[in-house]
C-alpha positions as CSV (number, residue, x, y, z in Angstrom):
1,M,56.9,-37.0,255.0
2,K,56.2,-34.3,252.6
3,L,57.4,-30.8,253.1
4,R,54.8,-27.9,252.4
5,R,56.3,-24.9,250.7
6,V,55.5,-21.7,252.6
7,P,55.3,-18.5,250.4
8,S,58.0,-16.1,251.2
9,I,57.3,-12.7,252.7
10,T,58.3,-11.2,249.3
11,A,55.9,-13.4,247.3
12,R,53.0,-12.5,249.7
13,G,53.9,-8.8,249.2
14,H,53.8,-9.1,245.4
15,E,50.3,-10.7,245.6
16,R,49.1,-7.9,247.8
17,E,50.5,-5.4,245.4
18,R,48.8,-7.1,242.4
19,G,45.5,-6.9,244.3
20,Q,46.0,-3.3,245.1
21,V,46.8,-2.5,241.4
22,L,43.6,-4.2,240.3
23,V,41.6,-2.0,242.8
24,I,43.5,1.1,241.6
25,V,42.9,0.2,237.9
26,A,39.2,-0.4,238.6
27,L,38.8,2.9,240.5
28,S,40.8,4.6,237.7
29,L,38.4,3.2,235.1
30,V,35.5,4.5,237.1
31,V,37.1,7.9,237.4
32,L,38.0,7.9,233.7
33,V,34.5,7.0,232.7
34,A,33.2,9.7,235.0
35,M,35.5,12.2,233.4
36,V,34.4,11.2,229.9
37,G,30.8,11.4,231.1
38,I,31.4,14.9,232.4
39,V,32.7,15.9,229.1
40,I,30.0,14.2,227.0
41,D,27.1,14.9,229.4
42,G,28.4,18.4,230.2
43,G,28.6,19.3,226.6
44,F,25.1,18.0,226.0
45,A,23.8,19.8,229.1
46,W,25.4,23.0,227.8
47,G,23.5,22.6,224.5
48,K,20.3,22.0,226.4
49,Q,20.9,25.1,228.5
50,R,21.4,27.2,225.5
51,I,18.2,25.9,223.9
52,T,16.3,26.6,227.1
53,Q,17.8,30.1,227.3
54,N,16.9,30.9,223.7
55,A,13.3,29.7,224.4
56,A,13.1,31.8,227.5
57,D,14.4,34.8,225.7
58,A,11.9,34.4,222.9
59,A,9.0,33.8,225.3
60,S,9.7,36.9,227.3
61,E,10.0,39.0,224.2
62,A,6.7,37.5,222.9
63,G,5.0,38.5,226.1
64,A,6.5,42.0,226.0
65,V,5.4,42.4,222.3
66,V,1.8,41.9,223.5
67,L,2.3,44.6,226.2
68,A,3.8,46.9,223.5
69,Q,0.6,46.4,221.5
70,R,-1.5,47.2,224.6
71,L,0.6,50.3,225.2
72,A,0.1,51.4,221.5
73,G,-3.7,51.1,221.9
74,V,-4.2,48.1,219.6
75,V,-8.0,47.3,219.4
76,P,-9.3,45.1,220.9
77,T,-7.2,45.8,224.0
78,K,-4.7,43.1,224.7
79,T,-5.3,41.1,227.9
80,D,-3.5,38.8,230.3
81,A,-4.8,35.9,228.3
82,D,-3.1,37.3,225.2
83,V,0.2,37.5,227.0
84,L,-0.2,34.0,228.3
85,A,-0.9,32.6,224.9
86,A,2.1,34.4,223.4
87,V,4.5,33.1,226.1
88,D,3.1,29.5,226.1
89,G,3.1,29.4,222.3
90,V,6.8,30.1,222.2
91,F,7.7,27.5,224.8
92,T,5.5,24.9,223.1
93,D,7.0,25.6,219.7
94,N,10.5,25.2,221.1
95,G,9.8,22.0,223.0
96,T,10.6,23.6,226.3
97,G,8.8,23.6,229.6
98,K,7.7,26.7,231.4
99,E,8.9,27.0,235.0
100,G,7.0,30.2,235.4
101,A,6.1,33.6,233.8
102,Y,5.7,36.9,235.8
103,Y,5.1,40.5,235.2
104,V,7.8,43.1,235.7
105,D,8.1,46.9,235.5
106,I,10.2,48.8,233.0
107,T,13.4,48.1,235.0
108,G,12.8,44.4,235.1
109,Q,11.6,44.4,238.8
110,L,9.1,41.7,239.6
111,L,5.6,43.1,240.4
112,D,2.9,41.9,242.7
113,S,-0.7,41.7,241.6
114,A,-1.3,45.3,242.8
115,G,1.6,46.7,240.7
116,G,4.0,47.1,243.6
117,P,7.5,45.5,243.8
118,A,7.6,41.8,244.6
119,A,10.6,40.4,246.6
120,D,10.7,37.1,244.7
121,A,8.7,34.9,242.2
122,A,6.6,33.5,245.1
123,G,5.0,36.9,245.6
124,A,5.0,38.0,241.9
125,A,2.0,38.4,239.7
126,Q,1.9,35.4,237.4
127,V,1.1,35.7,233.7
128,G,-2.2,33.9,233.2
129,A,-3.6,34.7,236.6
130,G,-6.2,36.9,234.9
131,N,-4.8,40.4,235.6
132,I,-2.1,42.7,234.2
133,P,-0.8,44.7,237.1
134,T,-0.5,48.5,237.1
135,N,3.0,49.5,235.9
136,A,3.5,46.2,234.1
137,A,5.9,46.8,231.2
138,G,7.4,43.4,230.6
139,V,7.6,39.7,231.3
140,Q,10.1,37.5,233.0
141,A,9.8,34.0,231.6
142,V,11.6,31.0,233.0
143,G,12.1,27.9,230.8
144,T,13.1,24.4,231.9
145,Q,14.1,21.1,230.4
146,T,14.9,17.8,232.2
147,F,16.9,15.3,230.2
148,E,18.6,11.9,230.7
149,T,22.4,11.6,231.1
150,F,24.7,9.2,229.2
151,L,27.8,8.2,231.1
152,A,27.3,10.3,234.2
153,R,25.0,7.4,235.4
154,V,28.3,5.6,236.5
155,I,28.6,8.1,239.3
156,G,24.8,8.1,240.1
157,I,23.7,11.1,238.1
158,N,20.8,9.9,236.0
159,Q,19.4,13.3,234.7
160,F,20.1,17.0,234.5
161,T,17.6,19.9,234.6
162,A,18.3,23.1,232.7
163,I,16.6,26.3,234.0
164,A,16.9,29.6,232.3
165,P,15.2,32.9,233.1
166,A,14.8,35.9,230.7
167,T,13.3,39.3,231.0
168,A,12.0,41.6,228.2
169,V,10.3,45.0,228.6
170,A,8.3,47.2,226.3
171,G,8.2,51.0,226.4
172,Y,8.6,54.2,224.4
173,L,12.0,54.2,222.7
174,S,14.3,56.7,224.3
175,Q,17.8,55.6,223.2
176,I,17.5,57.4,219.8
177,C,16.8,60.9,221.2
178,S,15.3,62.5,224.2
179,A,11.7,63.5,224.5
180,A,12.7,67.2,224.3
181,S,14.3,66.5,220.9
182,G,10.9,66.0,219.3
183,C,11.2,62.5,217.8
184,D,8.1,62.0,215.7
185,V,7.0,60.0,212.8
186,I,6.7,62.2,209.7
187,P,4.4,61.1,206.8
188,V,7.0,60.1,204.2
189,T,8.4,56.7,203.4
190,I,11.7,55.9,201.7
191,P,13.0,52.6,200.4
192,T,15.2,50.4,202.7
193,T,17.8,50.5,199.9
194,V,19.7,53.5,198.4
195,L,17.6,55.4,195.9
196,G,18.8,57.3,192.9
197,C,17.3,59.1,189.9
198,D,18.0,58.4,186.2
199,G,19.1,61.9,185.1
200,S,15.6,62.8,184.1
201,N,14.4,62.8,187.7
202,N,12.8,59.4,187.3
203,P,13.3,56.9,190.2
204,A,16.2,54.6,189.6
205,P,17.2,52.3,192.5
206,V,20.9,51.7,192.9
207,F,22.2,48.3,191.8
208,P,23.3,46.2,193.3
209,A,20.8,46.9,196.1
210,T,22.6,48.6,199.0
211,E,21.0,49.5,202.3
212,W,21.2,53.0,203.6
213,P,24.1,53.2,206.0
214,V,24.5,54.8,209.5
215,T,27.0,57.6,208.9
216,L,28.4,60.7,210.5
217,E,28.3,62.7,207.3
218,P,24.9,63.6,205.8
219,V,23.4,61.7,202.9
220,V,21.1,63.0,200.2
221,V,17.8,61.1,199.8
222,P,16.5,62.1,196.4
223,L,12.8,62.7,195.8
224,C,12.4,61.7,192.1
225,K,9.2,61.8,190.0
226,N,6.3,59.5,190.7
227,G,7.2,55.9,190.1
228,P,7.8,52.4,191.6
229,G,10.3,52.4,194.4
230,N,10.2,56.2,194.8
231,V,9.8,58.1,198.1
232,G,6.1,58.2,199.0
233,W,4.2,61.0,200.9
234,L,1.8,59.3,203.3
235,D,-1.8,60.0,203.8
236,W,-2.7,58.3,207.1
237,T,-6.3,59.4,207.1
238,P,-7.4,59.4,203.4
239,T,-9.6,62.5,202.8
240,A,-9.8,65.3,200.3
241,G,-7.3,67.4,202.3
242,G,-4.5,67.1,199.9
243,T,-1.4,69.1,200.5
244,S,-2.9,71.0,203.5
245,E,-3.6,67.6,205.2
246,L,0.0,66.5,204.6
247,I,1.3,69.7,206.1
248,A,-0.9,69.2,209.2
249,S,0.4,65.6,209.6
250,I,4.0,66.9,209.5
251,Q,3.4,69.6,212.0
252,N,1.4,67.3,214.3
253,P,2.1,63.6,213.5
254,N,-1.1,61.6,213.5
255,N,0.1,58.2,212.3
256,P,-1.9,55.1,213.3
257,A,-0.3,52.3,215.4
258,I,2.0,50.3,213.0
259,D,3.3,46.8,213.7
260,L,6.6,45.8,212.1
261,P,6.5,44.3,209.6
262,S,3.1,45.3,208.1
263,W,1.4,46.6,205.0
264,Q,0.1,50.2,205.0
265,Y,-2.4,51.6,202.5
266,I,-1.3,54.9,201.0
267,T,-3.6,57.0,198.8
268,A,-1.3,60.0,198.1
269,T,2.3,59.4,197.1
270,G,5.0,61.0,194.9
271,N,6.8,64.3,195.1
272,V,4.6,67.0,196.5
273,N,6.4,70.1,195.2
274,S,5.1,72.5,197.9
275,K,6.8,75.3,199.9
276,G,4.3,74.5,202.7
277,V,5.6,70.9,203.0
278,E,9.2,72.1,202.8
279,D,8.6,74.8,205.5
280,A,6.7,72.4,207.8
281,I,9.7,70.0,207.8
282,N,12.4,72.6,208.2
283,D,10.5,74.8,210.8
284,N,9.6,71.8,213.0
285,Y,12.5,69.4,212.7
286,A,15.7,71.2,211.6
287,G,18.6,69.6,213.3
288,K,16.3,67.0,215.0
289,V,15.9,63.3,214.8
290,V,12.6,62.1,213.2
291,Q,11.3,58.6,212.6
292,I,10.8,57.7,208.9
293,P,9.0,54.5,207.8
294,Q,10.9,52.5,205.3
295,F,9.5,50.1,202.7
296,D,10.9,47.2,200.7
297,L,7.9,46.5,198.4
298,T,4.7,48.0,197.0
299,C,1.5,46.2,196.0
300,D,-1.5,47.4,194.0
301,T,-4.0,45.1,195.9
302,Q,-4.5,44.4,199.6
303,P,-2.0,41.7,200.7
304,S,-3.3,38.6,202.6
305,G,-0.9,39.0,205.5
306,P,1.9,41.1,207.1
307,L,4.8,39.6,205.2
308,A,6.3,40.7,201.8
309,I,5.4,37.4,200.3
310,D,1.7,38.0,201.1
311,C,1.4,40.3,198.0
312,P,0.5,38.2,194.9
313,A,3.4,38.2,192.4
314,A,1.2,39.7,189.7
315,N,0.4,42.7,191.9
316,V,3.9,43.6,193.1
317,G,5.0,47.2,192.1
318,G,3.1,50.0,190.7
319,K,3.2,53.8,191.1
320,G,1.1,56.8,191.9
321,S,-1.7,56.6,194.4
322,N,-3.7,53.7,196.0
323,Q,-0.7,51.5,196.8
324,W,0.1,49.2,199.7
325,Y,3.6,49.8,201.1
326,H,5.4,47.0,203.0
327,L,7.1,48.5,206.1
328,P,9.8,46.2,207.6
329,Q,11.6,48.9,209.6
330,F,11.9,52.6,210.6
331,A,14.9,54.9,210.3
332,A,15.9,57.4,212.9
333,F,16.9,60.3,210.6
334,E,18.6,63.5,211.8
335,L,17.6,66.3,209.4
336,C,20.3,68.8,208.5
337,S,20.5,72.3,209.7
338,S,23.2,75.1,209.7
339,T,24.0,74.2,213.3
340,I,25.4,70.7,212.4
341,P,29.1,71.1,211.2
342,E,29.0,68.0,209.0
343,C,26.0,69.4,207.1
344,M,27.9,72.6,206.3
345,S,31.2,70.9,205.4
346,N,31.2,67.4,203.9
347,S,32.5,65.2,201.0
348,Y,29.6,66.5,198.8
349,G,31.3,69.9,198.8
350,K,27.9,71.4,199.6
351,A,26.5,73.3,202.5
352,F,23.2,71.7,203.6
353,S,21.7,74.4,205.8
354,Q,18.3,72.6,206.0
355,G,17.0,69.1,205.9
356,A,14.2,69.5,203.2
357,Y,14.6,70.8,199.7
358,I,11.2,70.3,198.1
359,N,9.8,73.4,196.6
360,G,10.9,74.2,193.0
361,S,14.1,73.0,191.4
362,N,17.0,72.5,193.9
363,P,20.4,71.9,192.2
364,I,21.8,71.2,195.6
365,C,20.0,67.9,195.5
366,D,21.6,66.7,192.3
367,T,24.6,64.6,193.3
368,G,24.9,63.1,189.8
369,N,21.5,61.5,189.8
370,G,19.3,64.2,188.4
371,A,17.3,64.9,191.6
372,T,15.8,68.3,192.0
373,S,14.2,67.7,195.4
374,C,15.6,65.8,198.4
375,L,15.8,65.2,202.1
376,V,19.3,65.6,203.6
377,G,20.5,64.3,207.0
378,R,22.1,61.4,208.8
379,F,20.7,57.9,209.5
380,V,21.2,57.5,213.2
381,S,19.7,54.1,213.7
382,F,17.2,51.6,212.3
383,I,14.3,50.1,214.2
384,T,13.3,46.6,213.0
385,K,11.3,45.4,216.0
386,G,8.5,46.8,218.0
387,T,5.3,48.8,217.5
388,V,4.9,52.4,216.4
389,G,2.3,54.2,218.5
390,P,0.0,57.1,217.6
391,G,1.7,60.4,216.8
392,T,2.1,62.9,219.7
393,G,3.0,66.1,218.0
394,A,6.3,67.9,217.4
395,S,7.9,68.7,220.8
396,Q,6.3,65.8,222.6
397,G,8.0,62.5,223.4
398,T,9.0,59.8,221.0
399,N,6.1,57.7,219.8
400,L,8.0,54.6,218.9
401,I,7.4,51.7,221.2
402,G,10.1,49.0,221.3
403,V,10.8,45.7,223.0
404,Q,14.1,45.1,224.6
405,L,15.6,41.9,226.2
406,I,17.3,43.2,229.3
407,K,18.4,40.0,231.2
């Protein structure tokens, strides 16, 4: 008779423990893979979310730019189809889907087709529906991307979807100064970089090129003799009006709508040594913020497009009249007056009681660069995006239209 060995209770316990360990290890591996998947897929998803958000931001801004052009009176008048094309074009270029696009008011509130407030997207006026509602001042664009996961499949997650909304609005710029402050575009353009004179009152840009700064103290912007890179007096509507026309444009700004960037044709430039011009600036804008176009290039023939590179290399530069000026931005410039303490006491050691010194020879303008005429004031801000609308006259509201991403 053979005896059969029966496993002891202790041995059976060890076998059960080994089985439990295997289960725990297997579960731990699943959890570990899931955790790694969360890190890898989570990081990838974050990147996709950022891409989607950037696309939505750009799409809403593109739609708002069209509304800015509509507000500025661009001809032909911009329509809902133009807004749709701008929004869809950005989403397409960024490889991002469009969840939706809707019209909003200046505060970002969704609007219904009649221009009233909409409770949600379901009742909001859609871009592309054929109509721009009354009070529409911006666009809410919602981007979306669906993408496959990597390791998250282990826990049954096969794909993620990124959704990102963004809202941009267009309207008359008000953050630079109030309507009562008389923000207007005056017909003079200065370089984007600091300008000097060569001691004989000829224009001599500062090297290395340095952009004008935003400062609390006033800066002197010299008006040198006629030459490349010099300040230019702008003739928005070329006629035989001469100085009298320039004075009228200062007193009642009549600039056309200007996209940024763009090329503008100027027929009359240079230092207009006129007491009438000086008085028009000081009488209307002393101590106030004005908008001044800034240029970075001139061209003696019509450029083929809005960019600086659209001027043929052989035609860059030039002086005098009949020039094209490339305007990439505007400066908000506060002209000096005796009421501004920094204008009366500053590091120049001079008292600038007015913002324009144009008529005759003004030693106060010579800060070591030979200038005899100048504008004096503070650069408050620089506007590089938006559309400049028609002038409204000195004491009216600002005529700069800007686009702002608000959420």
